N, C-alpha and C positions, 0 to 999 in steps of 0.2 A: 319680462313684463308681468306685473302683478295680476293675479286672478281676482275677478270681482265676485264676491260672495254675498248673497242675500241671506241673512239669518232671521228666520221666523220664530217668534216666541209668543207665549201667552196661550191663546186659544180658548175654546169653549168648554173644556172639560173641568172636572173638579181639581185637576192638577195644574191649573192656570198659574198659580203663584210659584209652584215648584219649577215650572218652565221658565219663568222670569229669572229665578235664582240661577238656573242652569245657564241661561243666556248670558248673564253677567260674567260668569266664569269663562265661558267659551270666547266671548268678546275680548277678554283680557289675555287669553292664551294664544289665539291665532296670530302667528308671526306677521308683523306689519310689513316686513320686507318681501313677503310672499303674497299677501292677500290684502285686498281693499274690501273691508267688510261693512255692509250697511244693515243695521237691524231694523226690523219692522215688527211691532207688537200687534197681535190680533186680540181684540177685546173679547170679553165673554159673550158679547152679542154677535161676534163673527165679523166685526168691521176691522179693516186694516188701518192702523193709525198713522197719521202723518209724522214727519221727523220730530217735531217739538213734543207731541203727545207720546211718541214712542220713547224718547229720552226721559220724559217725566215718569212713565210707567216703569222703566227699568230702574230708575233711581228710587222710586217709592215702593215698588213691588206691587202696584195696583194700577190697572188700566181703566181709564174713564171711558164714557161713551163717545159718540161721534165717529169720524173716519168714514172710509169708503167701503162699499160692499166688495166682496172678494172678486167678483167677475170684473169689476171696474179697475181693480188694482193689479190683477195677475199679468196683464199685458205689460205692465211696467217692469216685470221681472225678466223680460226677454233679453235685456242687455247684460244679464249676469252670466258668469261661467257656470255657476252651480248655486243651489239653494240648500241651506242647512235647516230643515224643518224641525226645530227643536221643540216639538209639540207632543204632549202626552195624552193618551186616552182617546175618547171619541172625538171626531173631527180633527184628528191630528196624527194618530198612530194606527188608524183603522183602514187606511187605503184611500180615504177621501181626498186629502191634500195631495197624496201621491198620484192619484188619477188626474187631478187638475194640472199638476206639474208635467205629467207625462203627455197630456194633450197639448200643453204649451211647448213641449219639446225641450224642457229645461232639465239638465242633470240635477240630481239631489242626493243628499246623504241618506243612507239607510235602505231598507227593503222597499220593493216596488208594491204595486197594488195587491198582488196575490199574497205575498209574504206578510204584508202588513195586515190585511184583512183576516187571513187565516189564523194568524198568531193572536190577534185581538179578540176574536170570537172563541170563547172557551169550548164550545161544542165542536167547531171545526178543528180546533187544535187537538182535541182529544181523539177525534176520528182519524185525522191524518197520522198522529203519533201511534195510534193503535195499529194502523196498517204498516207502520215502519218498525213495529216490534218494540216500541219504547214503553217501559212499564209505568202504569198509572194506578192510582187508587180506584176502587169500584165507584161507579157514578151512574146517574140516570138523568134524563132530560124531562122537564115538565114545561108546558106552554101555558100562557095566560088563559087560552081557551079551555085547556084541560082543567085548570084551577077553577074556572067559572062554571063549566058544565059537568065536570066529573071530579069534584074535589076528593072523593073517596079513593079514586084510583091514584091520585097524587100521594095521598097519605099512605096508601098501600106500598107505593114505590119506596117511600121513606122507611116504612116498617121492614121491608125486605133488605135495605141497606143496613138497618140497625142504628141505634142511638148510642152515643152522640154522633151527629153528622153536621156537615156544613151546607148552607143554602146560599147560592151565589148567582147574581145576575150574569147572564152569559157574555155580555158585551160591554162591561164597564171595567175600568182599571182602578188602581189605587185603593183596592180593598173596600170600595164604596158598596154599600148595600149587602155586605156579607154578614151572615149570622151563624154563630155556633148554636146548634139546637141540641140540648142535653136530654130533653124529655119530650114525649109526644105532645104534651099540652103547650109547648113553646113553638110548635111547628107552624100553626096558622099565622101568627104574628110575623114570623120570619119570611114566610111565603108572600104575605101581603106586602111587606117591605120590598122584597126582591121584585115582585111583579109590578110595583109602582114605578120601578126604574127600567124594566126590560120586559119584553113579551116572552122571552125564553129564559128559563132558570135551570141551573145545575144543582142536583142533589148529589153530594159527594161524601162517601164514607170516610171515617177517620181511621187512622192506623190504631192497632191495639195498644201500642206503646206510644207515648208522646215522641214525635220525630224531631230530629235536629234539622234545621233549615240551612241548606248549603246552596251556594250560587257560583256560577262560572260565567265569565265574559267570553264572547266570540267576536273576532275581528277578521274581516276579509270578505271577498266576494266568492270566486270559484275555488279558491284555496284558503279557506278560513283557518284560523288558529284559535286555540282555547287558552285562556288565562289560567293561572293557578286557581284553586278552589278557595272560596271564602265561606265563612259561616256567620250567621246572625244568632245572637243569643238575647233573650228577653224573658220577662216574667209573665207577660200576658198569656192568655190561653192560645192566641194565634196572632199573627202579624197584621193587626188591624190598622185602620187609618191613623188612629191616635198614636199607636206605638211607632208606626212608620215615620210620622212627621213631627213627633215631639222629641226635642233634644234630650238625650240621656236615657230614653226608654229602651233602646236597643244598642248592642255593642257588636262591632265587626271584629272578626278574627281572621287575619290573612297571613299565612295560609291557614285553612281550616285544620283543626286537629283531627285528622282522619288517617286511617291506615293507607299506605301508598296504593294498594290495589283498589281501594274504594275511590280514592281521588281520581285514579285513572279511569274507572268506570264512569264517574260523573262527567269527566271531560269528553270521553268517547260518546256517551249518550247525548250530551249537549251538541256536539258536532253533527250527530245523526239527526237530531231534531231540527237544527238550523238548515240542513240540506233538505230534509223532507218537507219543510214548510216554505221552501224557496226564499229564505231570508237573504239579505245582502247587507254589507257594510258592518253592522253591529247588532248584537243582541245580548241580553243578560238572561240566562236560563236558570230557573230556580227548581230545586229538588227538595224532597223530604228524604232523610236518611234515618232508618230505624236501626239504631245501634244494636238492640237486643237480637234482631233477626238477620241483620246485614242487608235488609231490603232497601232498594232505592226506588223512588217514585218521582217522575217529573211532575212538577206543580204547574209552572207557567213559563211562557216565553215572552220577554219584553223586547220589542224591536226598537224602542227609543227610551231607554232607561234614564233615570235621573242622572244629571250630568254636572252637578256642582263638583268642586275640587274634593269634597269629602264624600261624594256618593260612592256606592259600592263598585259600579262598573269601572270608573277611572282608577279607583284604588286597586282593583284586581290587576289591571295592566301595569300600574306603577310597581306592583310586586314582581311583574315579569320584566322590569327594566325599561318600560316605555313611559316617559314622563307625560303629564297631562297635555302639555303643548304639542309634543310629538304625536300624541294620540289623536287630538282633534285635527292636526295637519294630515295624518294618515287617512282619516275618515273623509276629508274633503277630496284628497287625491283618489281614494277608492270610488267616490261618486263620479269623478271625471273619467276614471278608467271604465267603470261599469256602463256608463251611458254613451 
């Protein structure tokens, strides 16, 4: 008997359009002889769109207004065997939708409330990974209240880390609101931008040499496996939003051109992070590799990475011999197994 799957896409984050692209790929790939899949697009206003509007949004890549509030629609998900919440960023990858589905008693693909929330929040991620002995670049936390009442102390924190450095909102995905600050006089504008988006901000030191950016995929629940390591190369100063989502700005290299022992360390550290953060189902774990010194630093953990057929996560597992269709099938089965 076919399993009934509810595929959620869109959502309220800045990665709404990426989610719609991912959903089209997953819809085409889930085997029709195993699954009966119903897509529902969530608008940028948080409304669950009816079938006609959902189909139009998936076709055009843009969701219109209307639809029902989430609490009115979640009850309709009770008839499904599992939900694939293919949502990125806030209100999708941060434990919110995971909590709602947990309350409704519906199995879903990916990490639960704890793993999703801890991985989305950069401060919590760094604190958990530090306790697990996972190497990271030096960093400091600043709050909006600090910036308002004690701006000199925030500037002092930046001075202690040294320039250049990065300023990042703690709880946003997709490189939104991130600034590279090369000189002290650029700091105020960067902090104003970050604090306009989040009440907590990370100040993050840069490595002495420009690092290489390498990524690894994790698949599984209690016995996760790591993919081969991939590498991104690009000309920009860092992997910002424009570089990430503009065709031709970045190139993937799978497998990454790394010494065998370095690739093994990347995969081992990624599995350690996955377990420490209580992730499940899938994650893409991103690292900085400083070739000159041999250092590795974990950058971030994505619990619902981009999922088009050309995205890094499925490409990593394709290199491991797992096709896109097999990968999405495994993820749904992992959801049913976990819950």
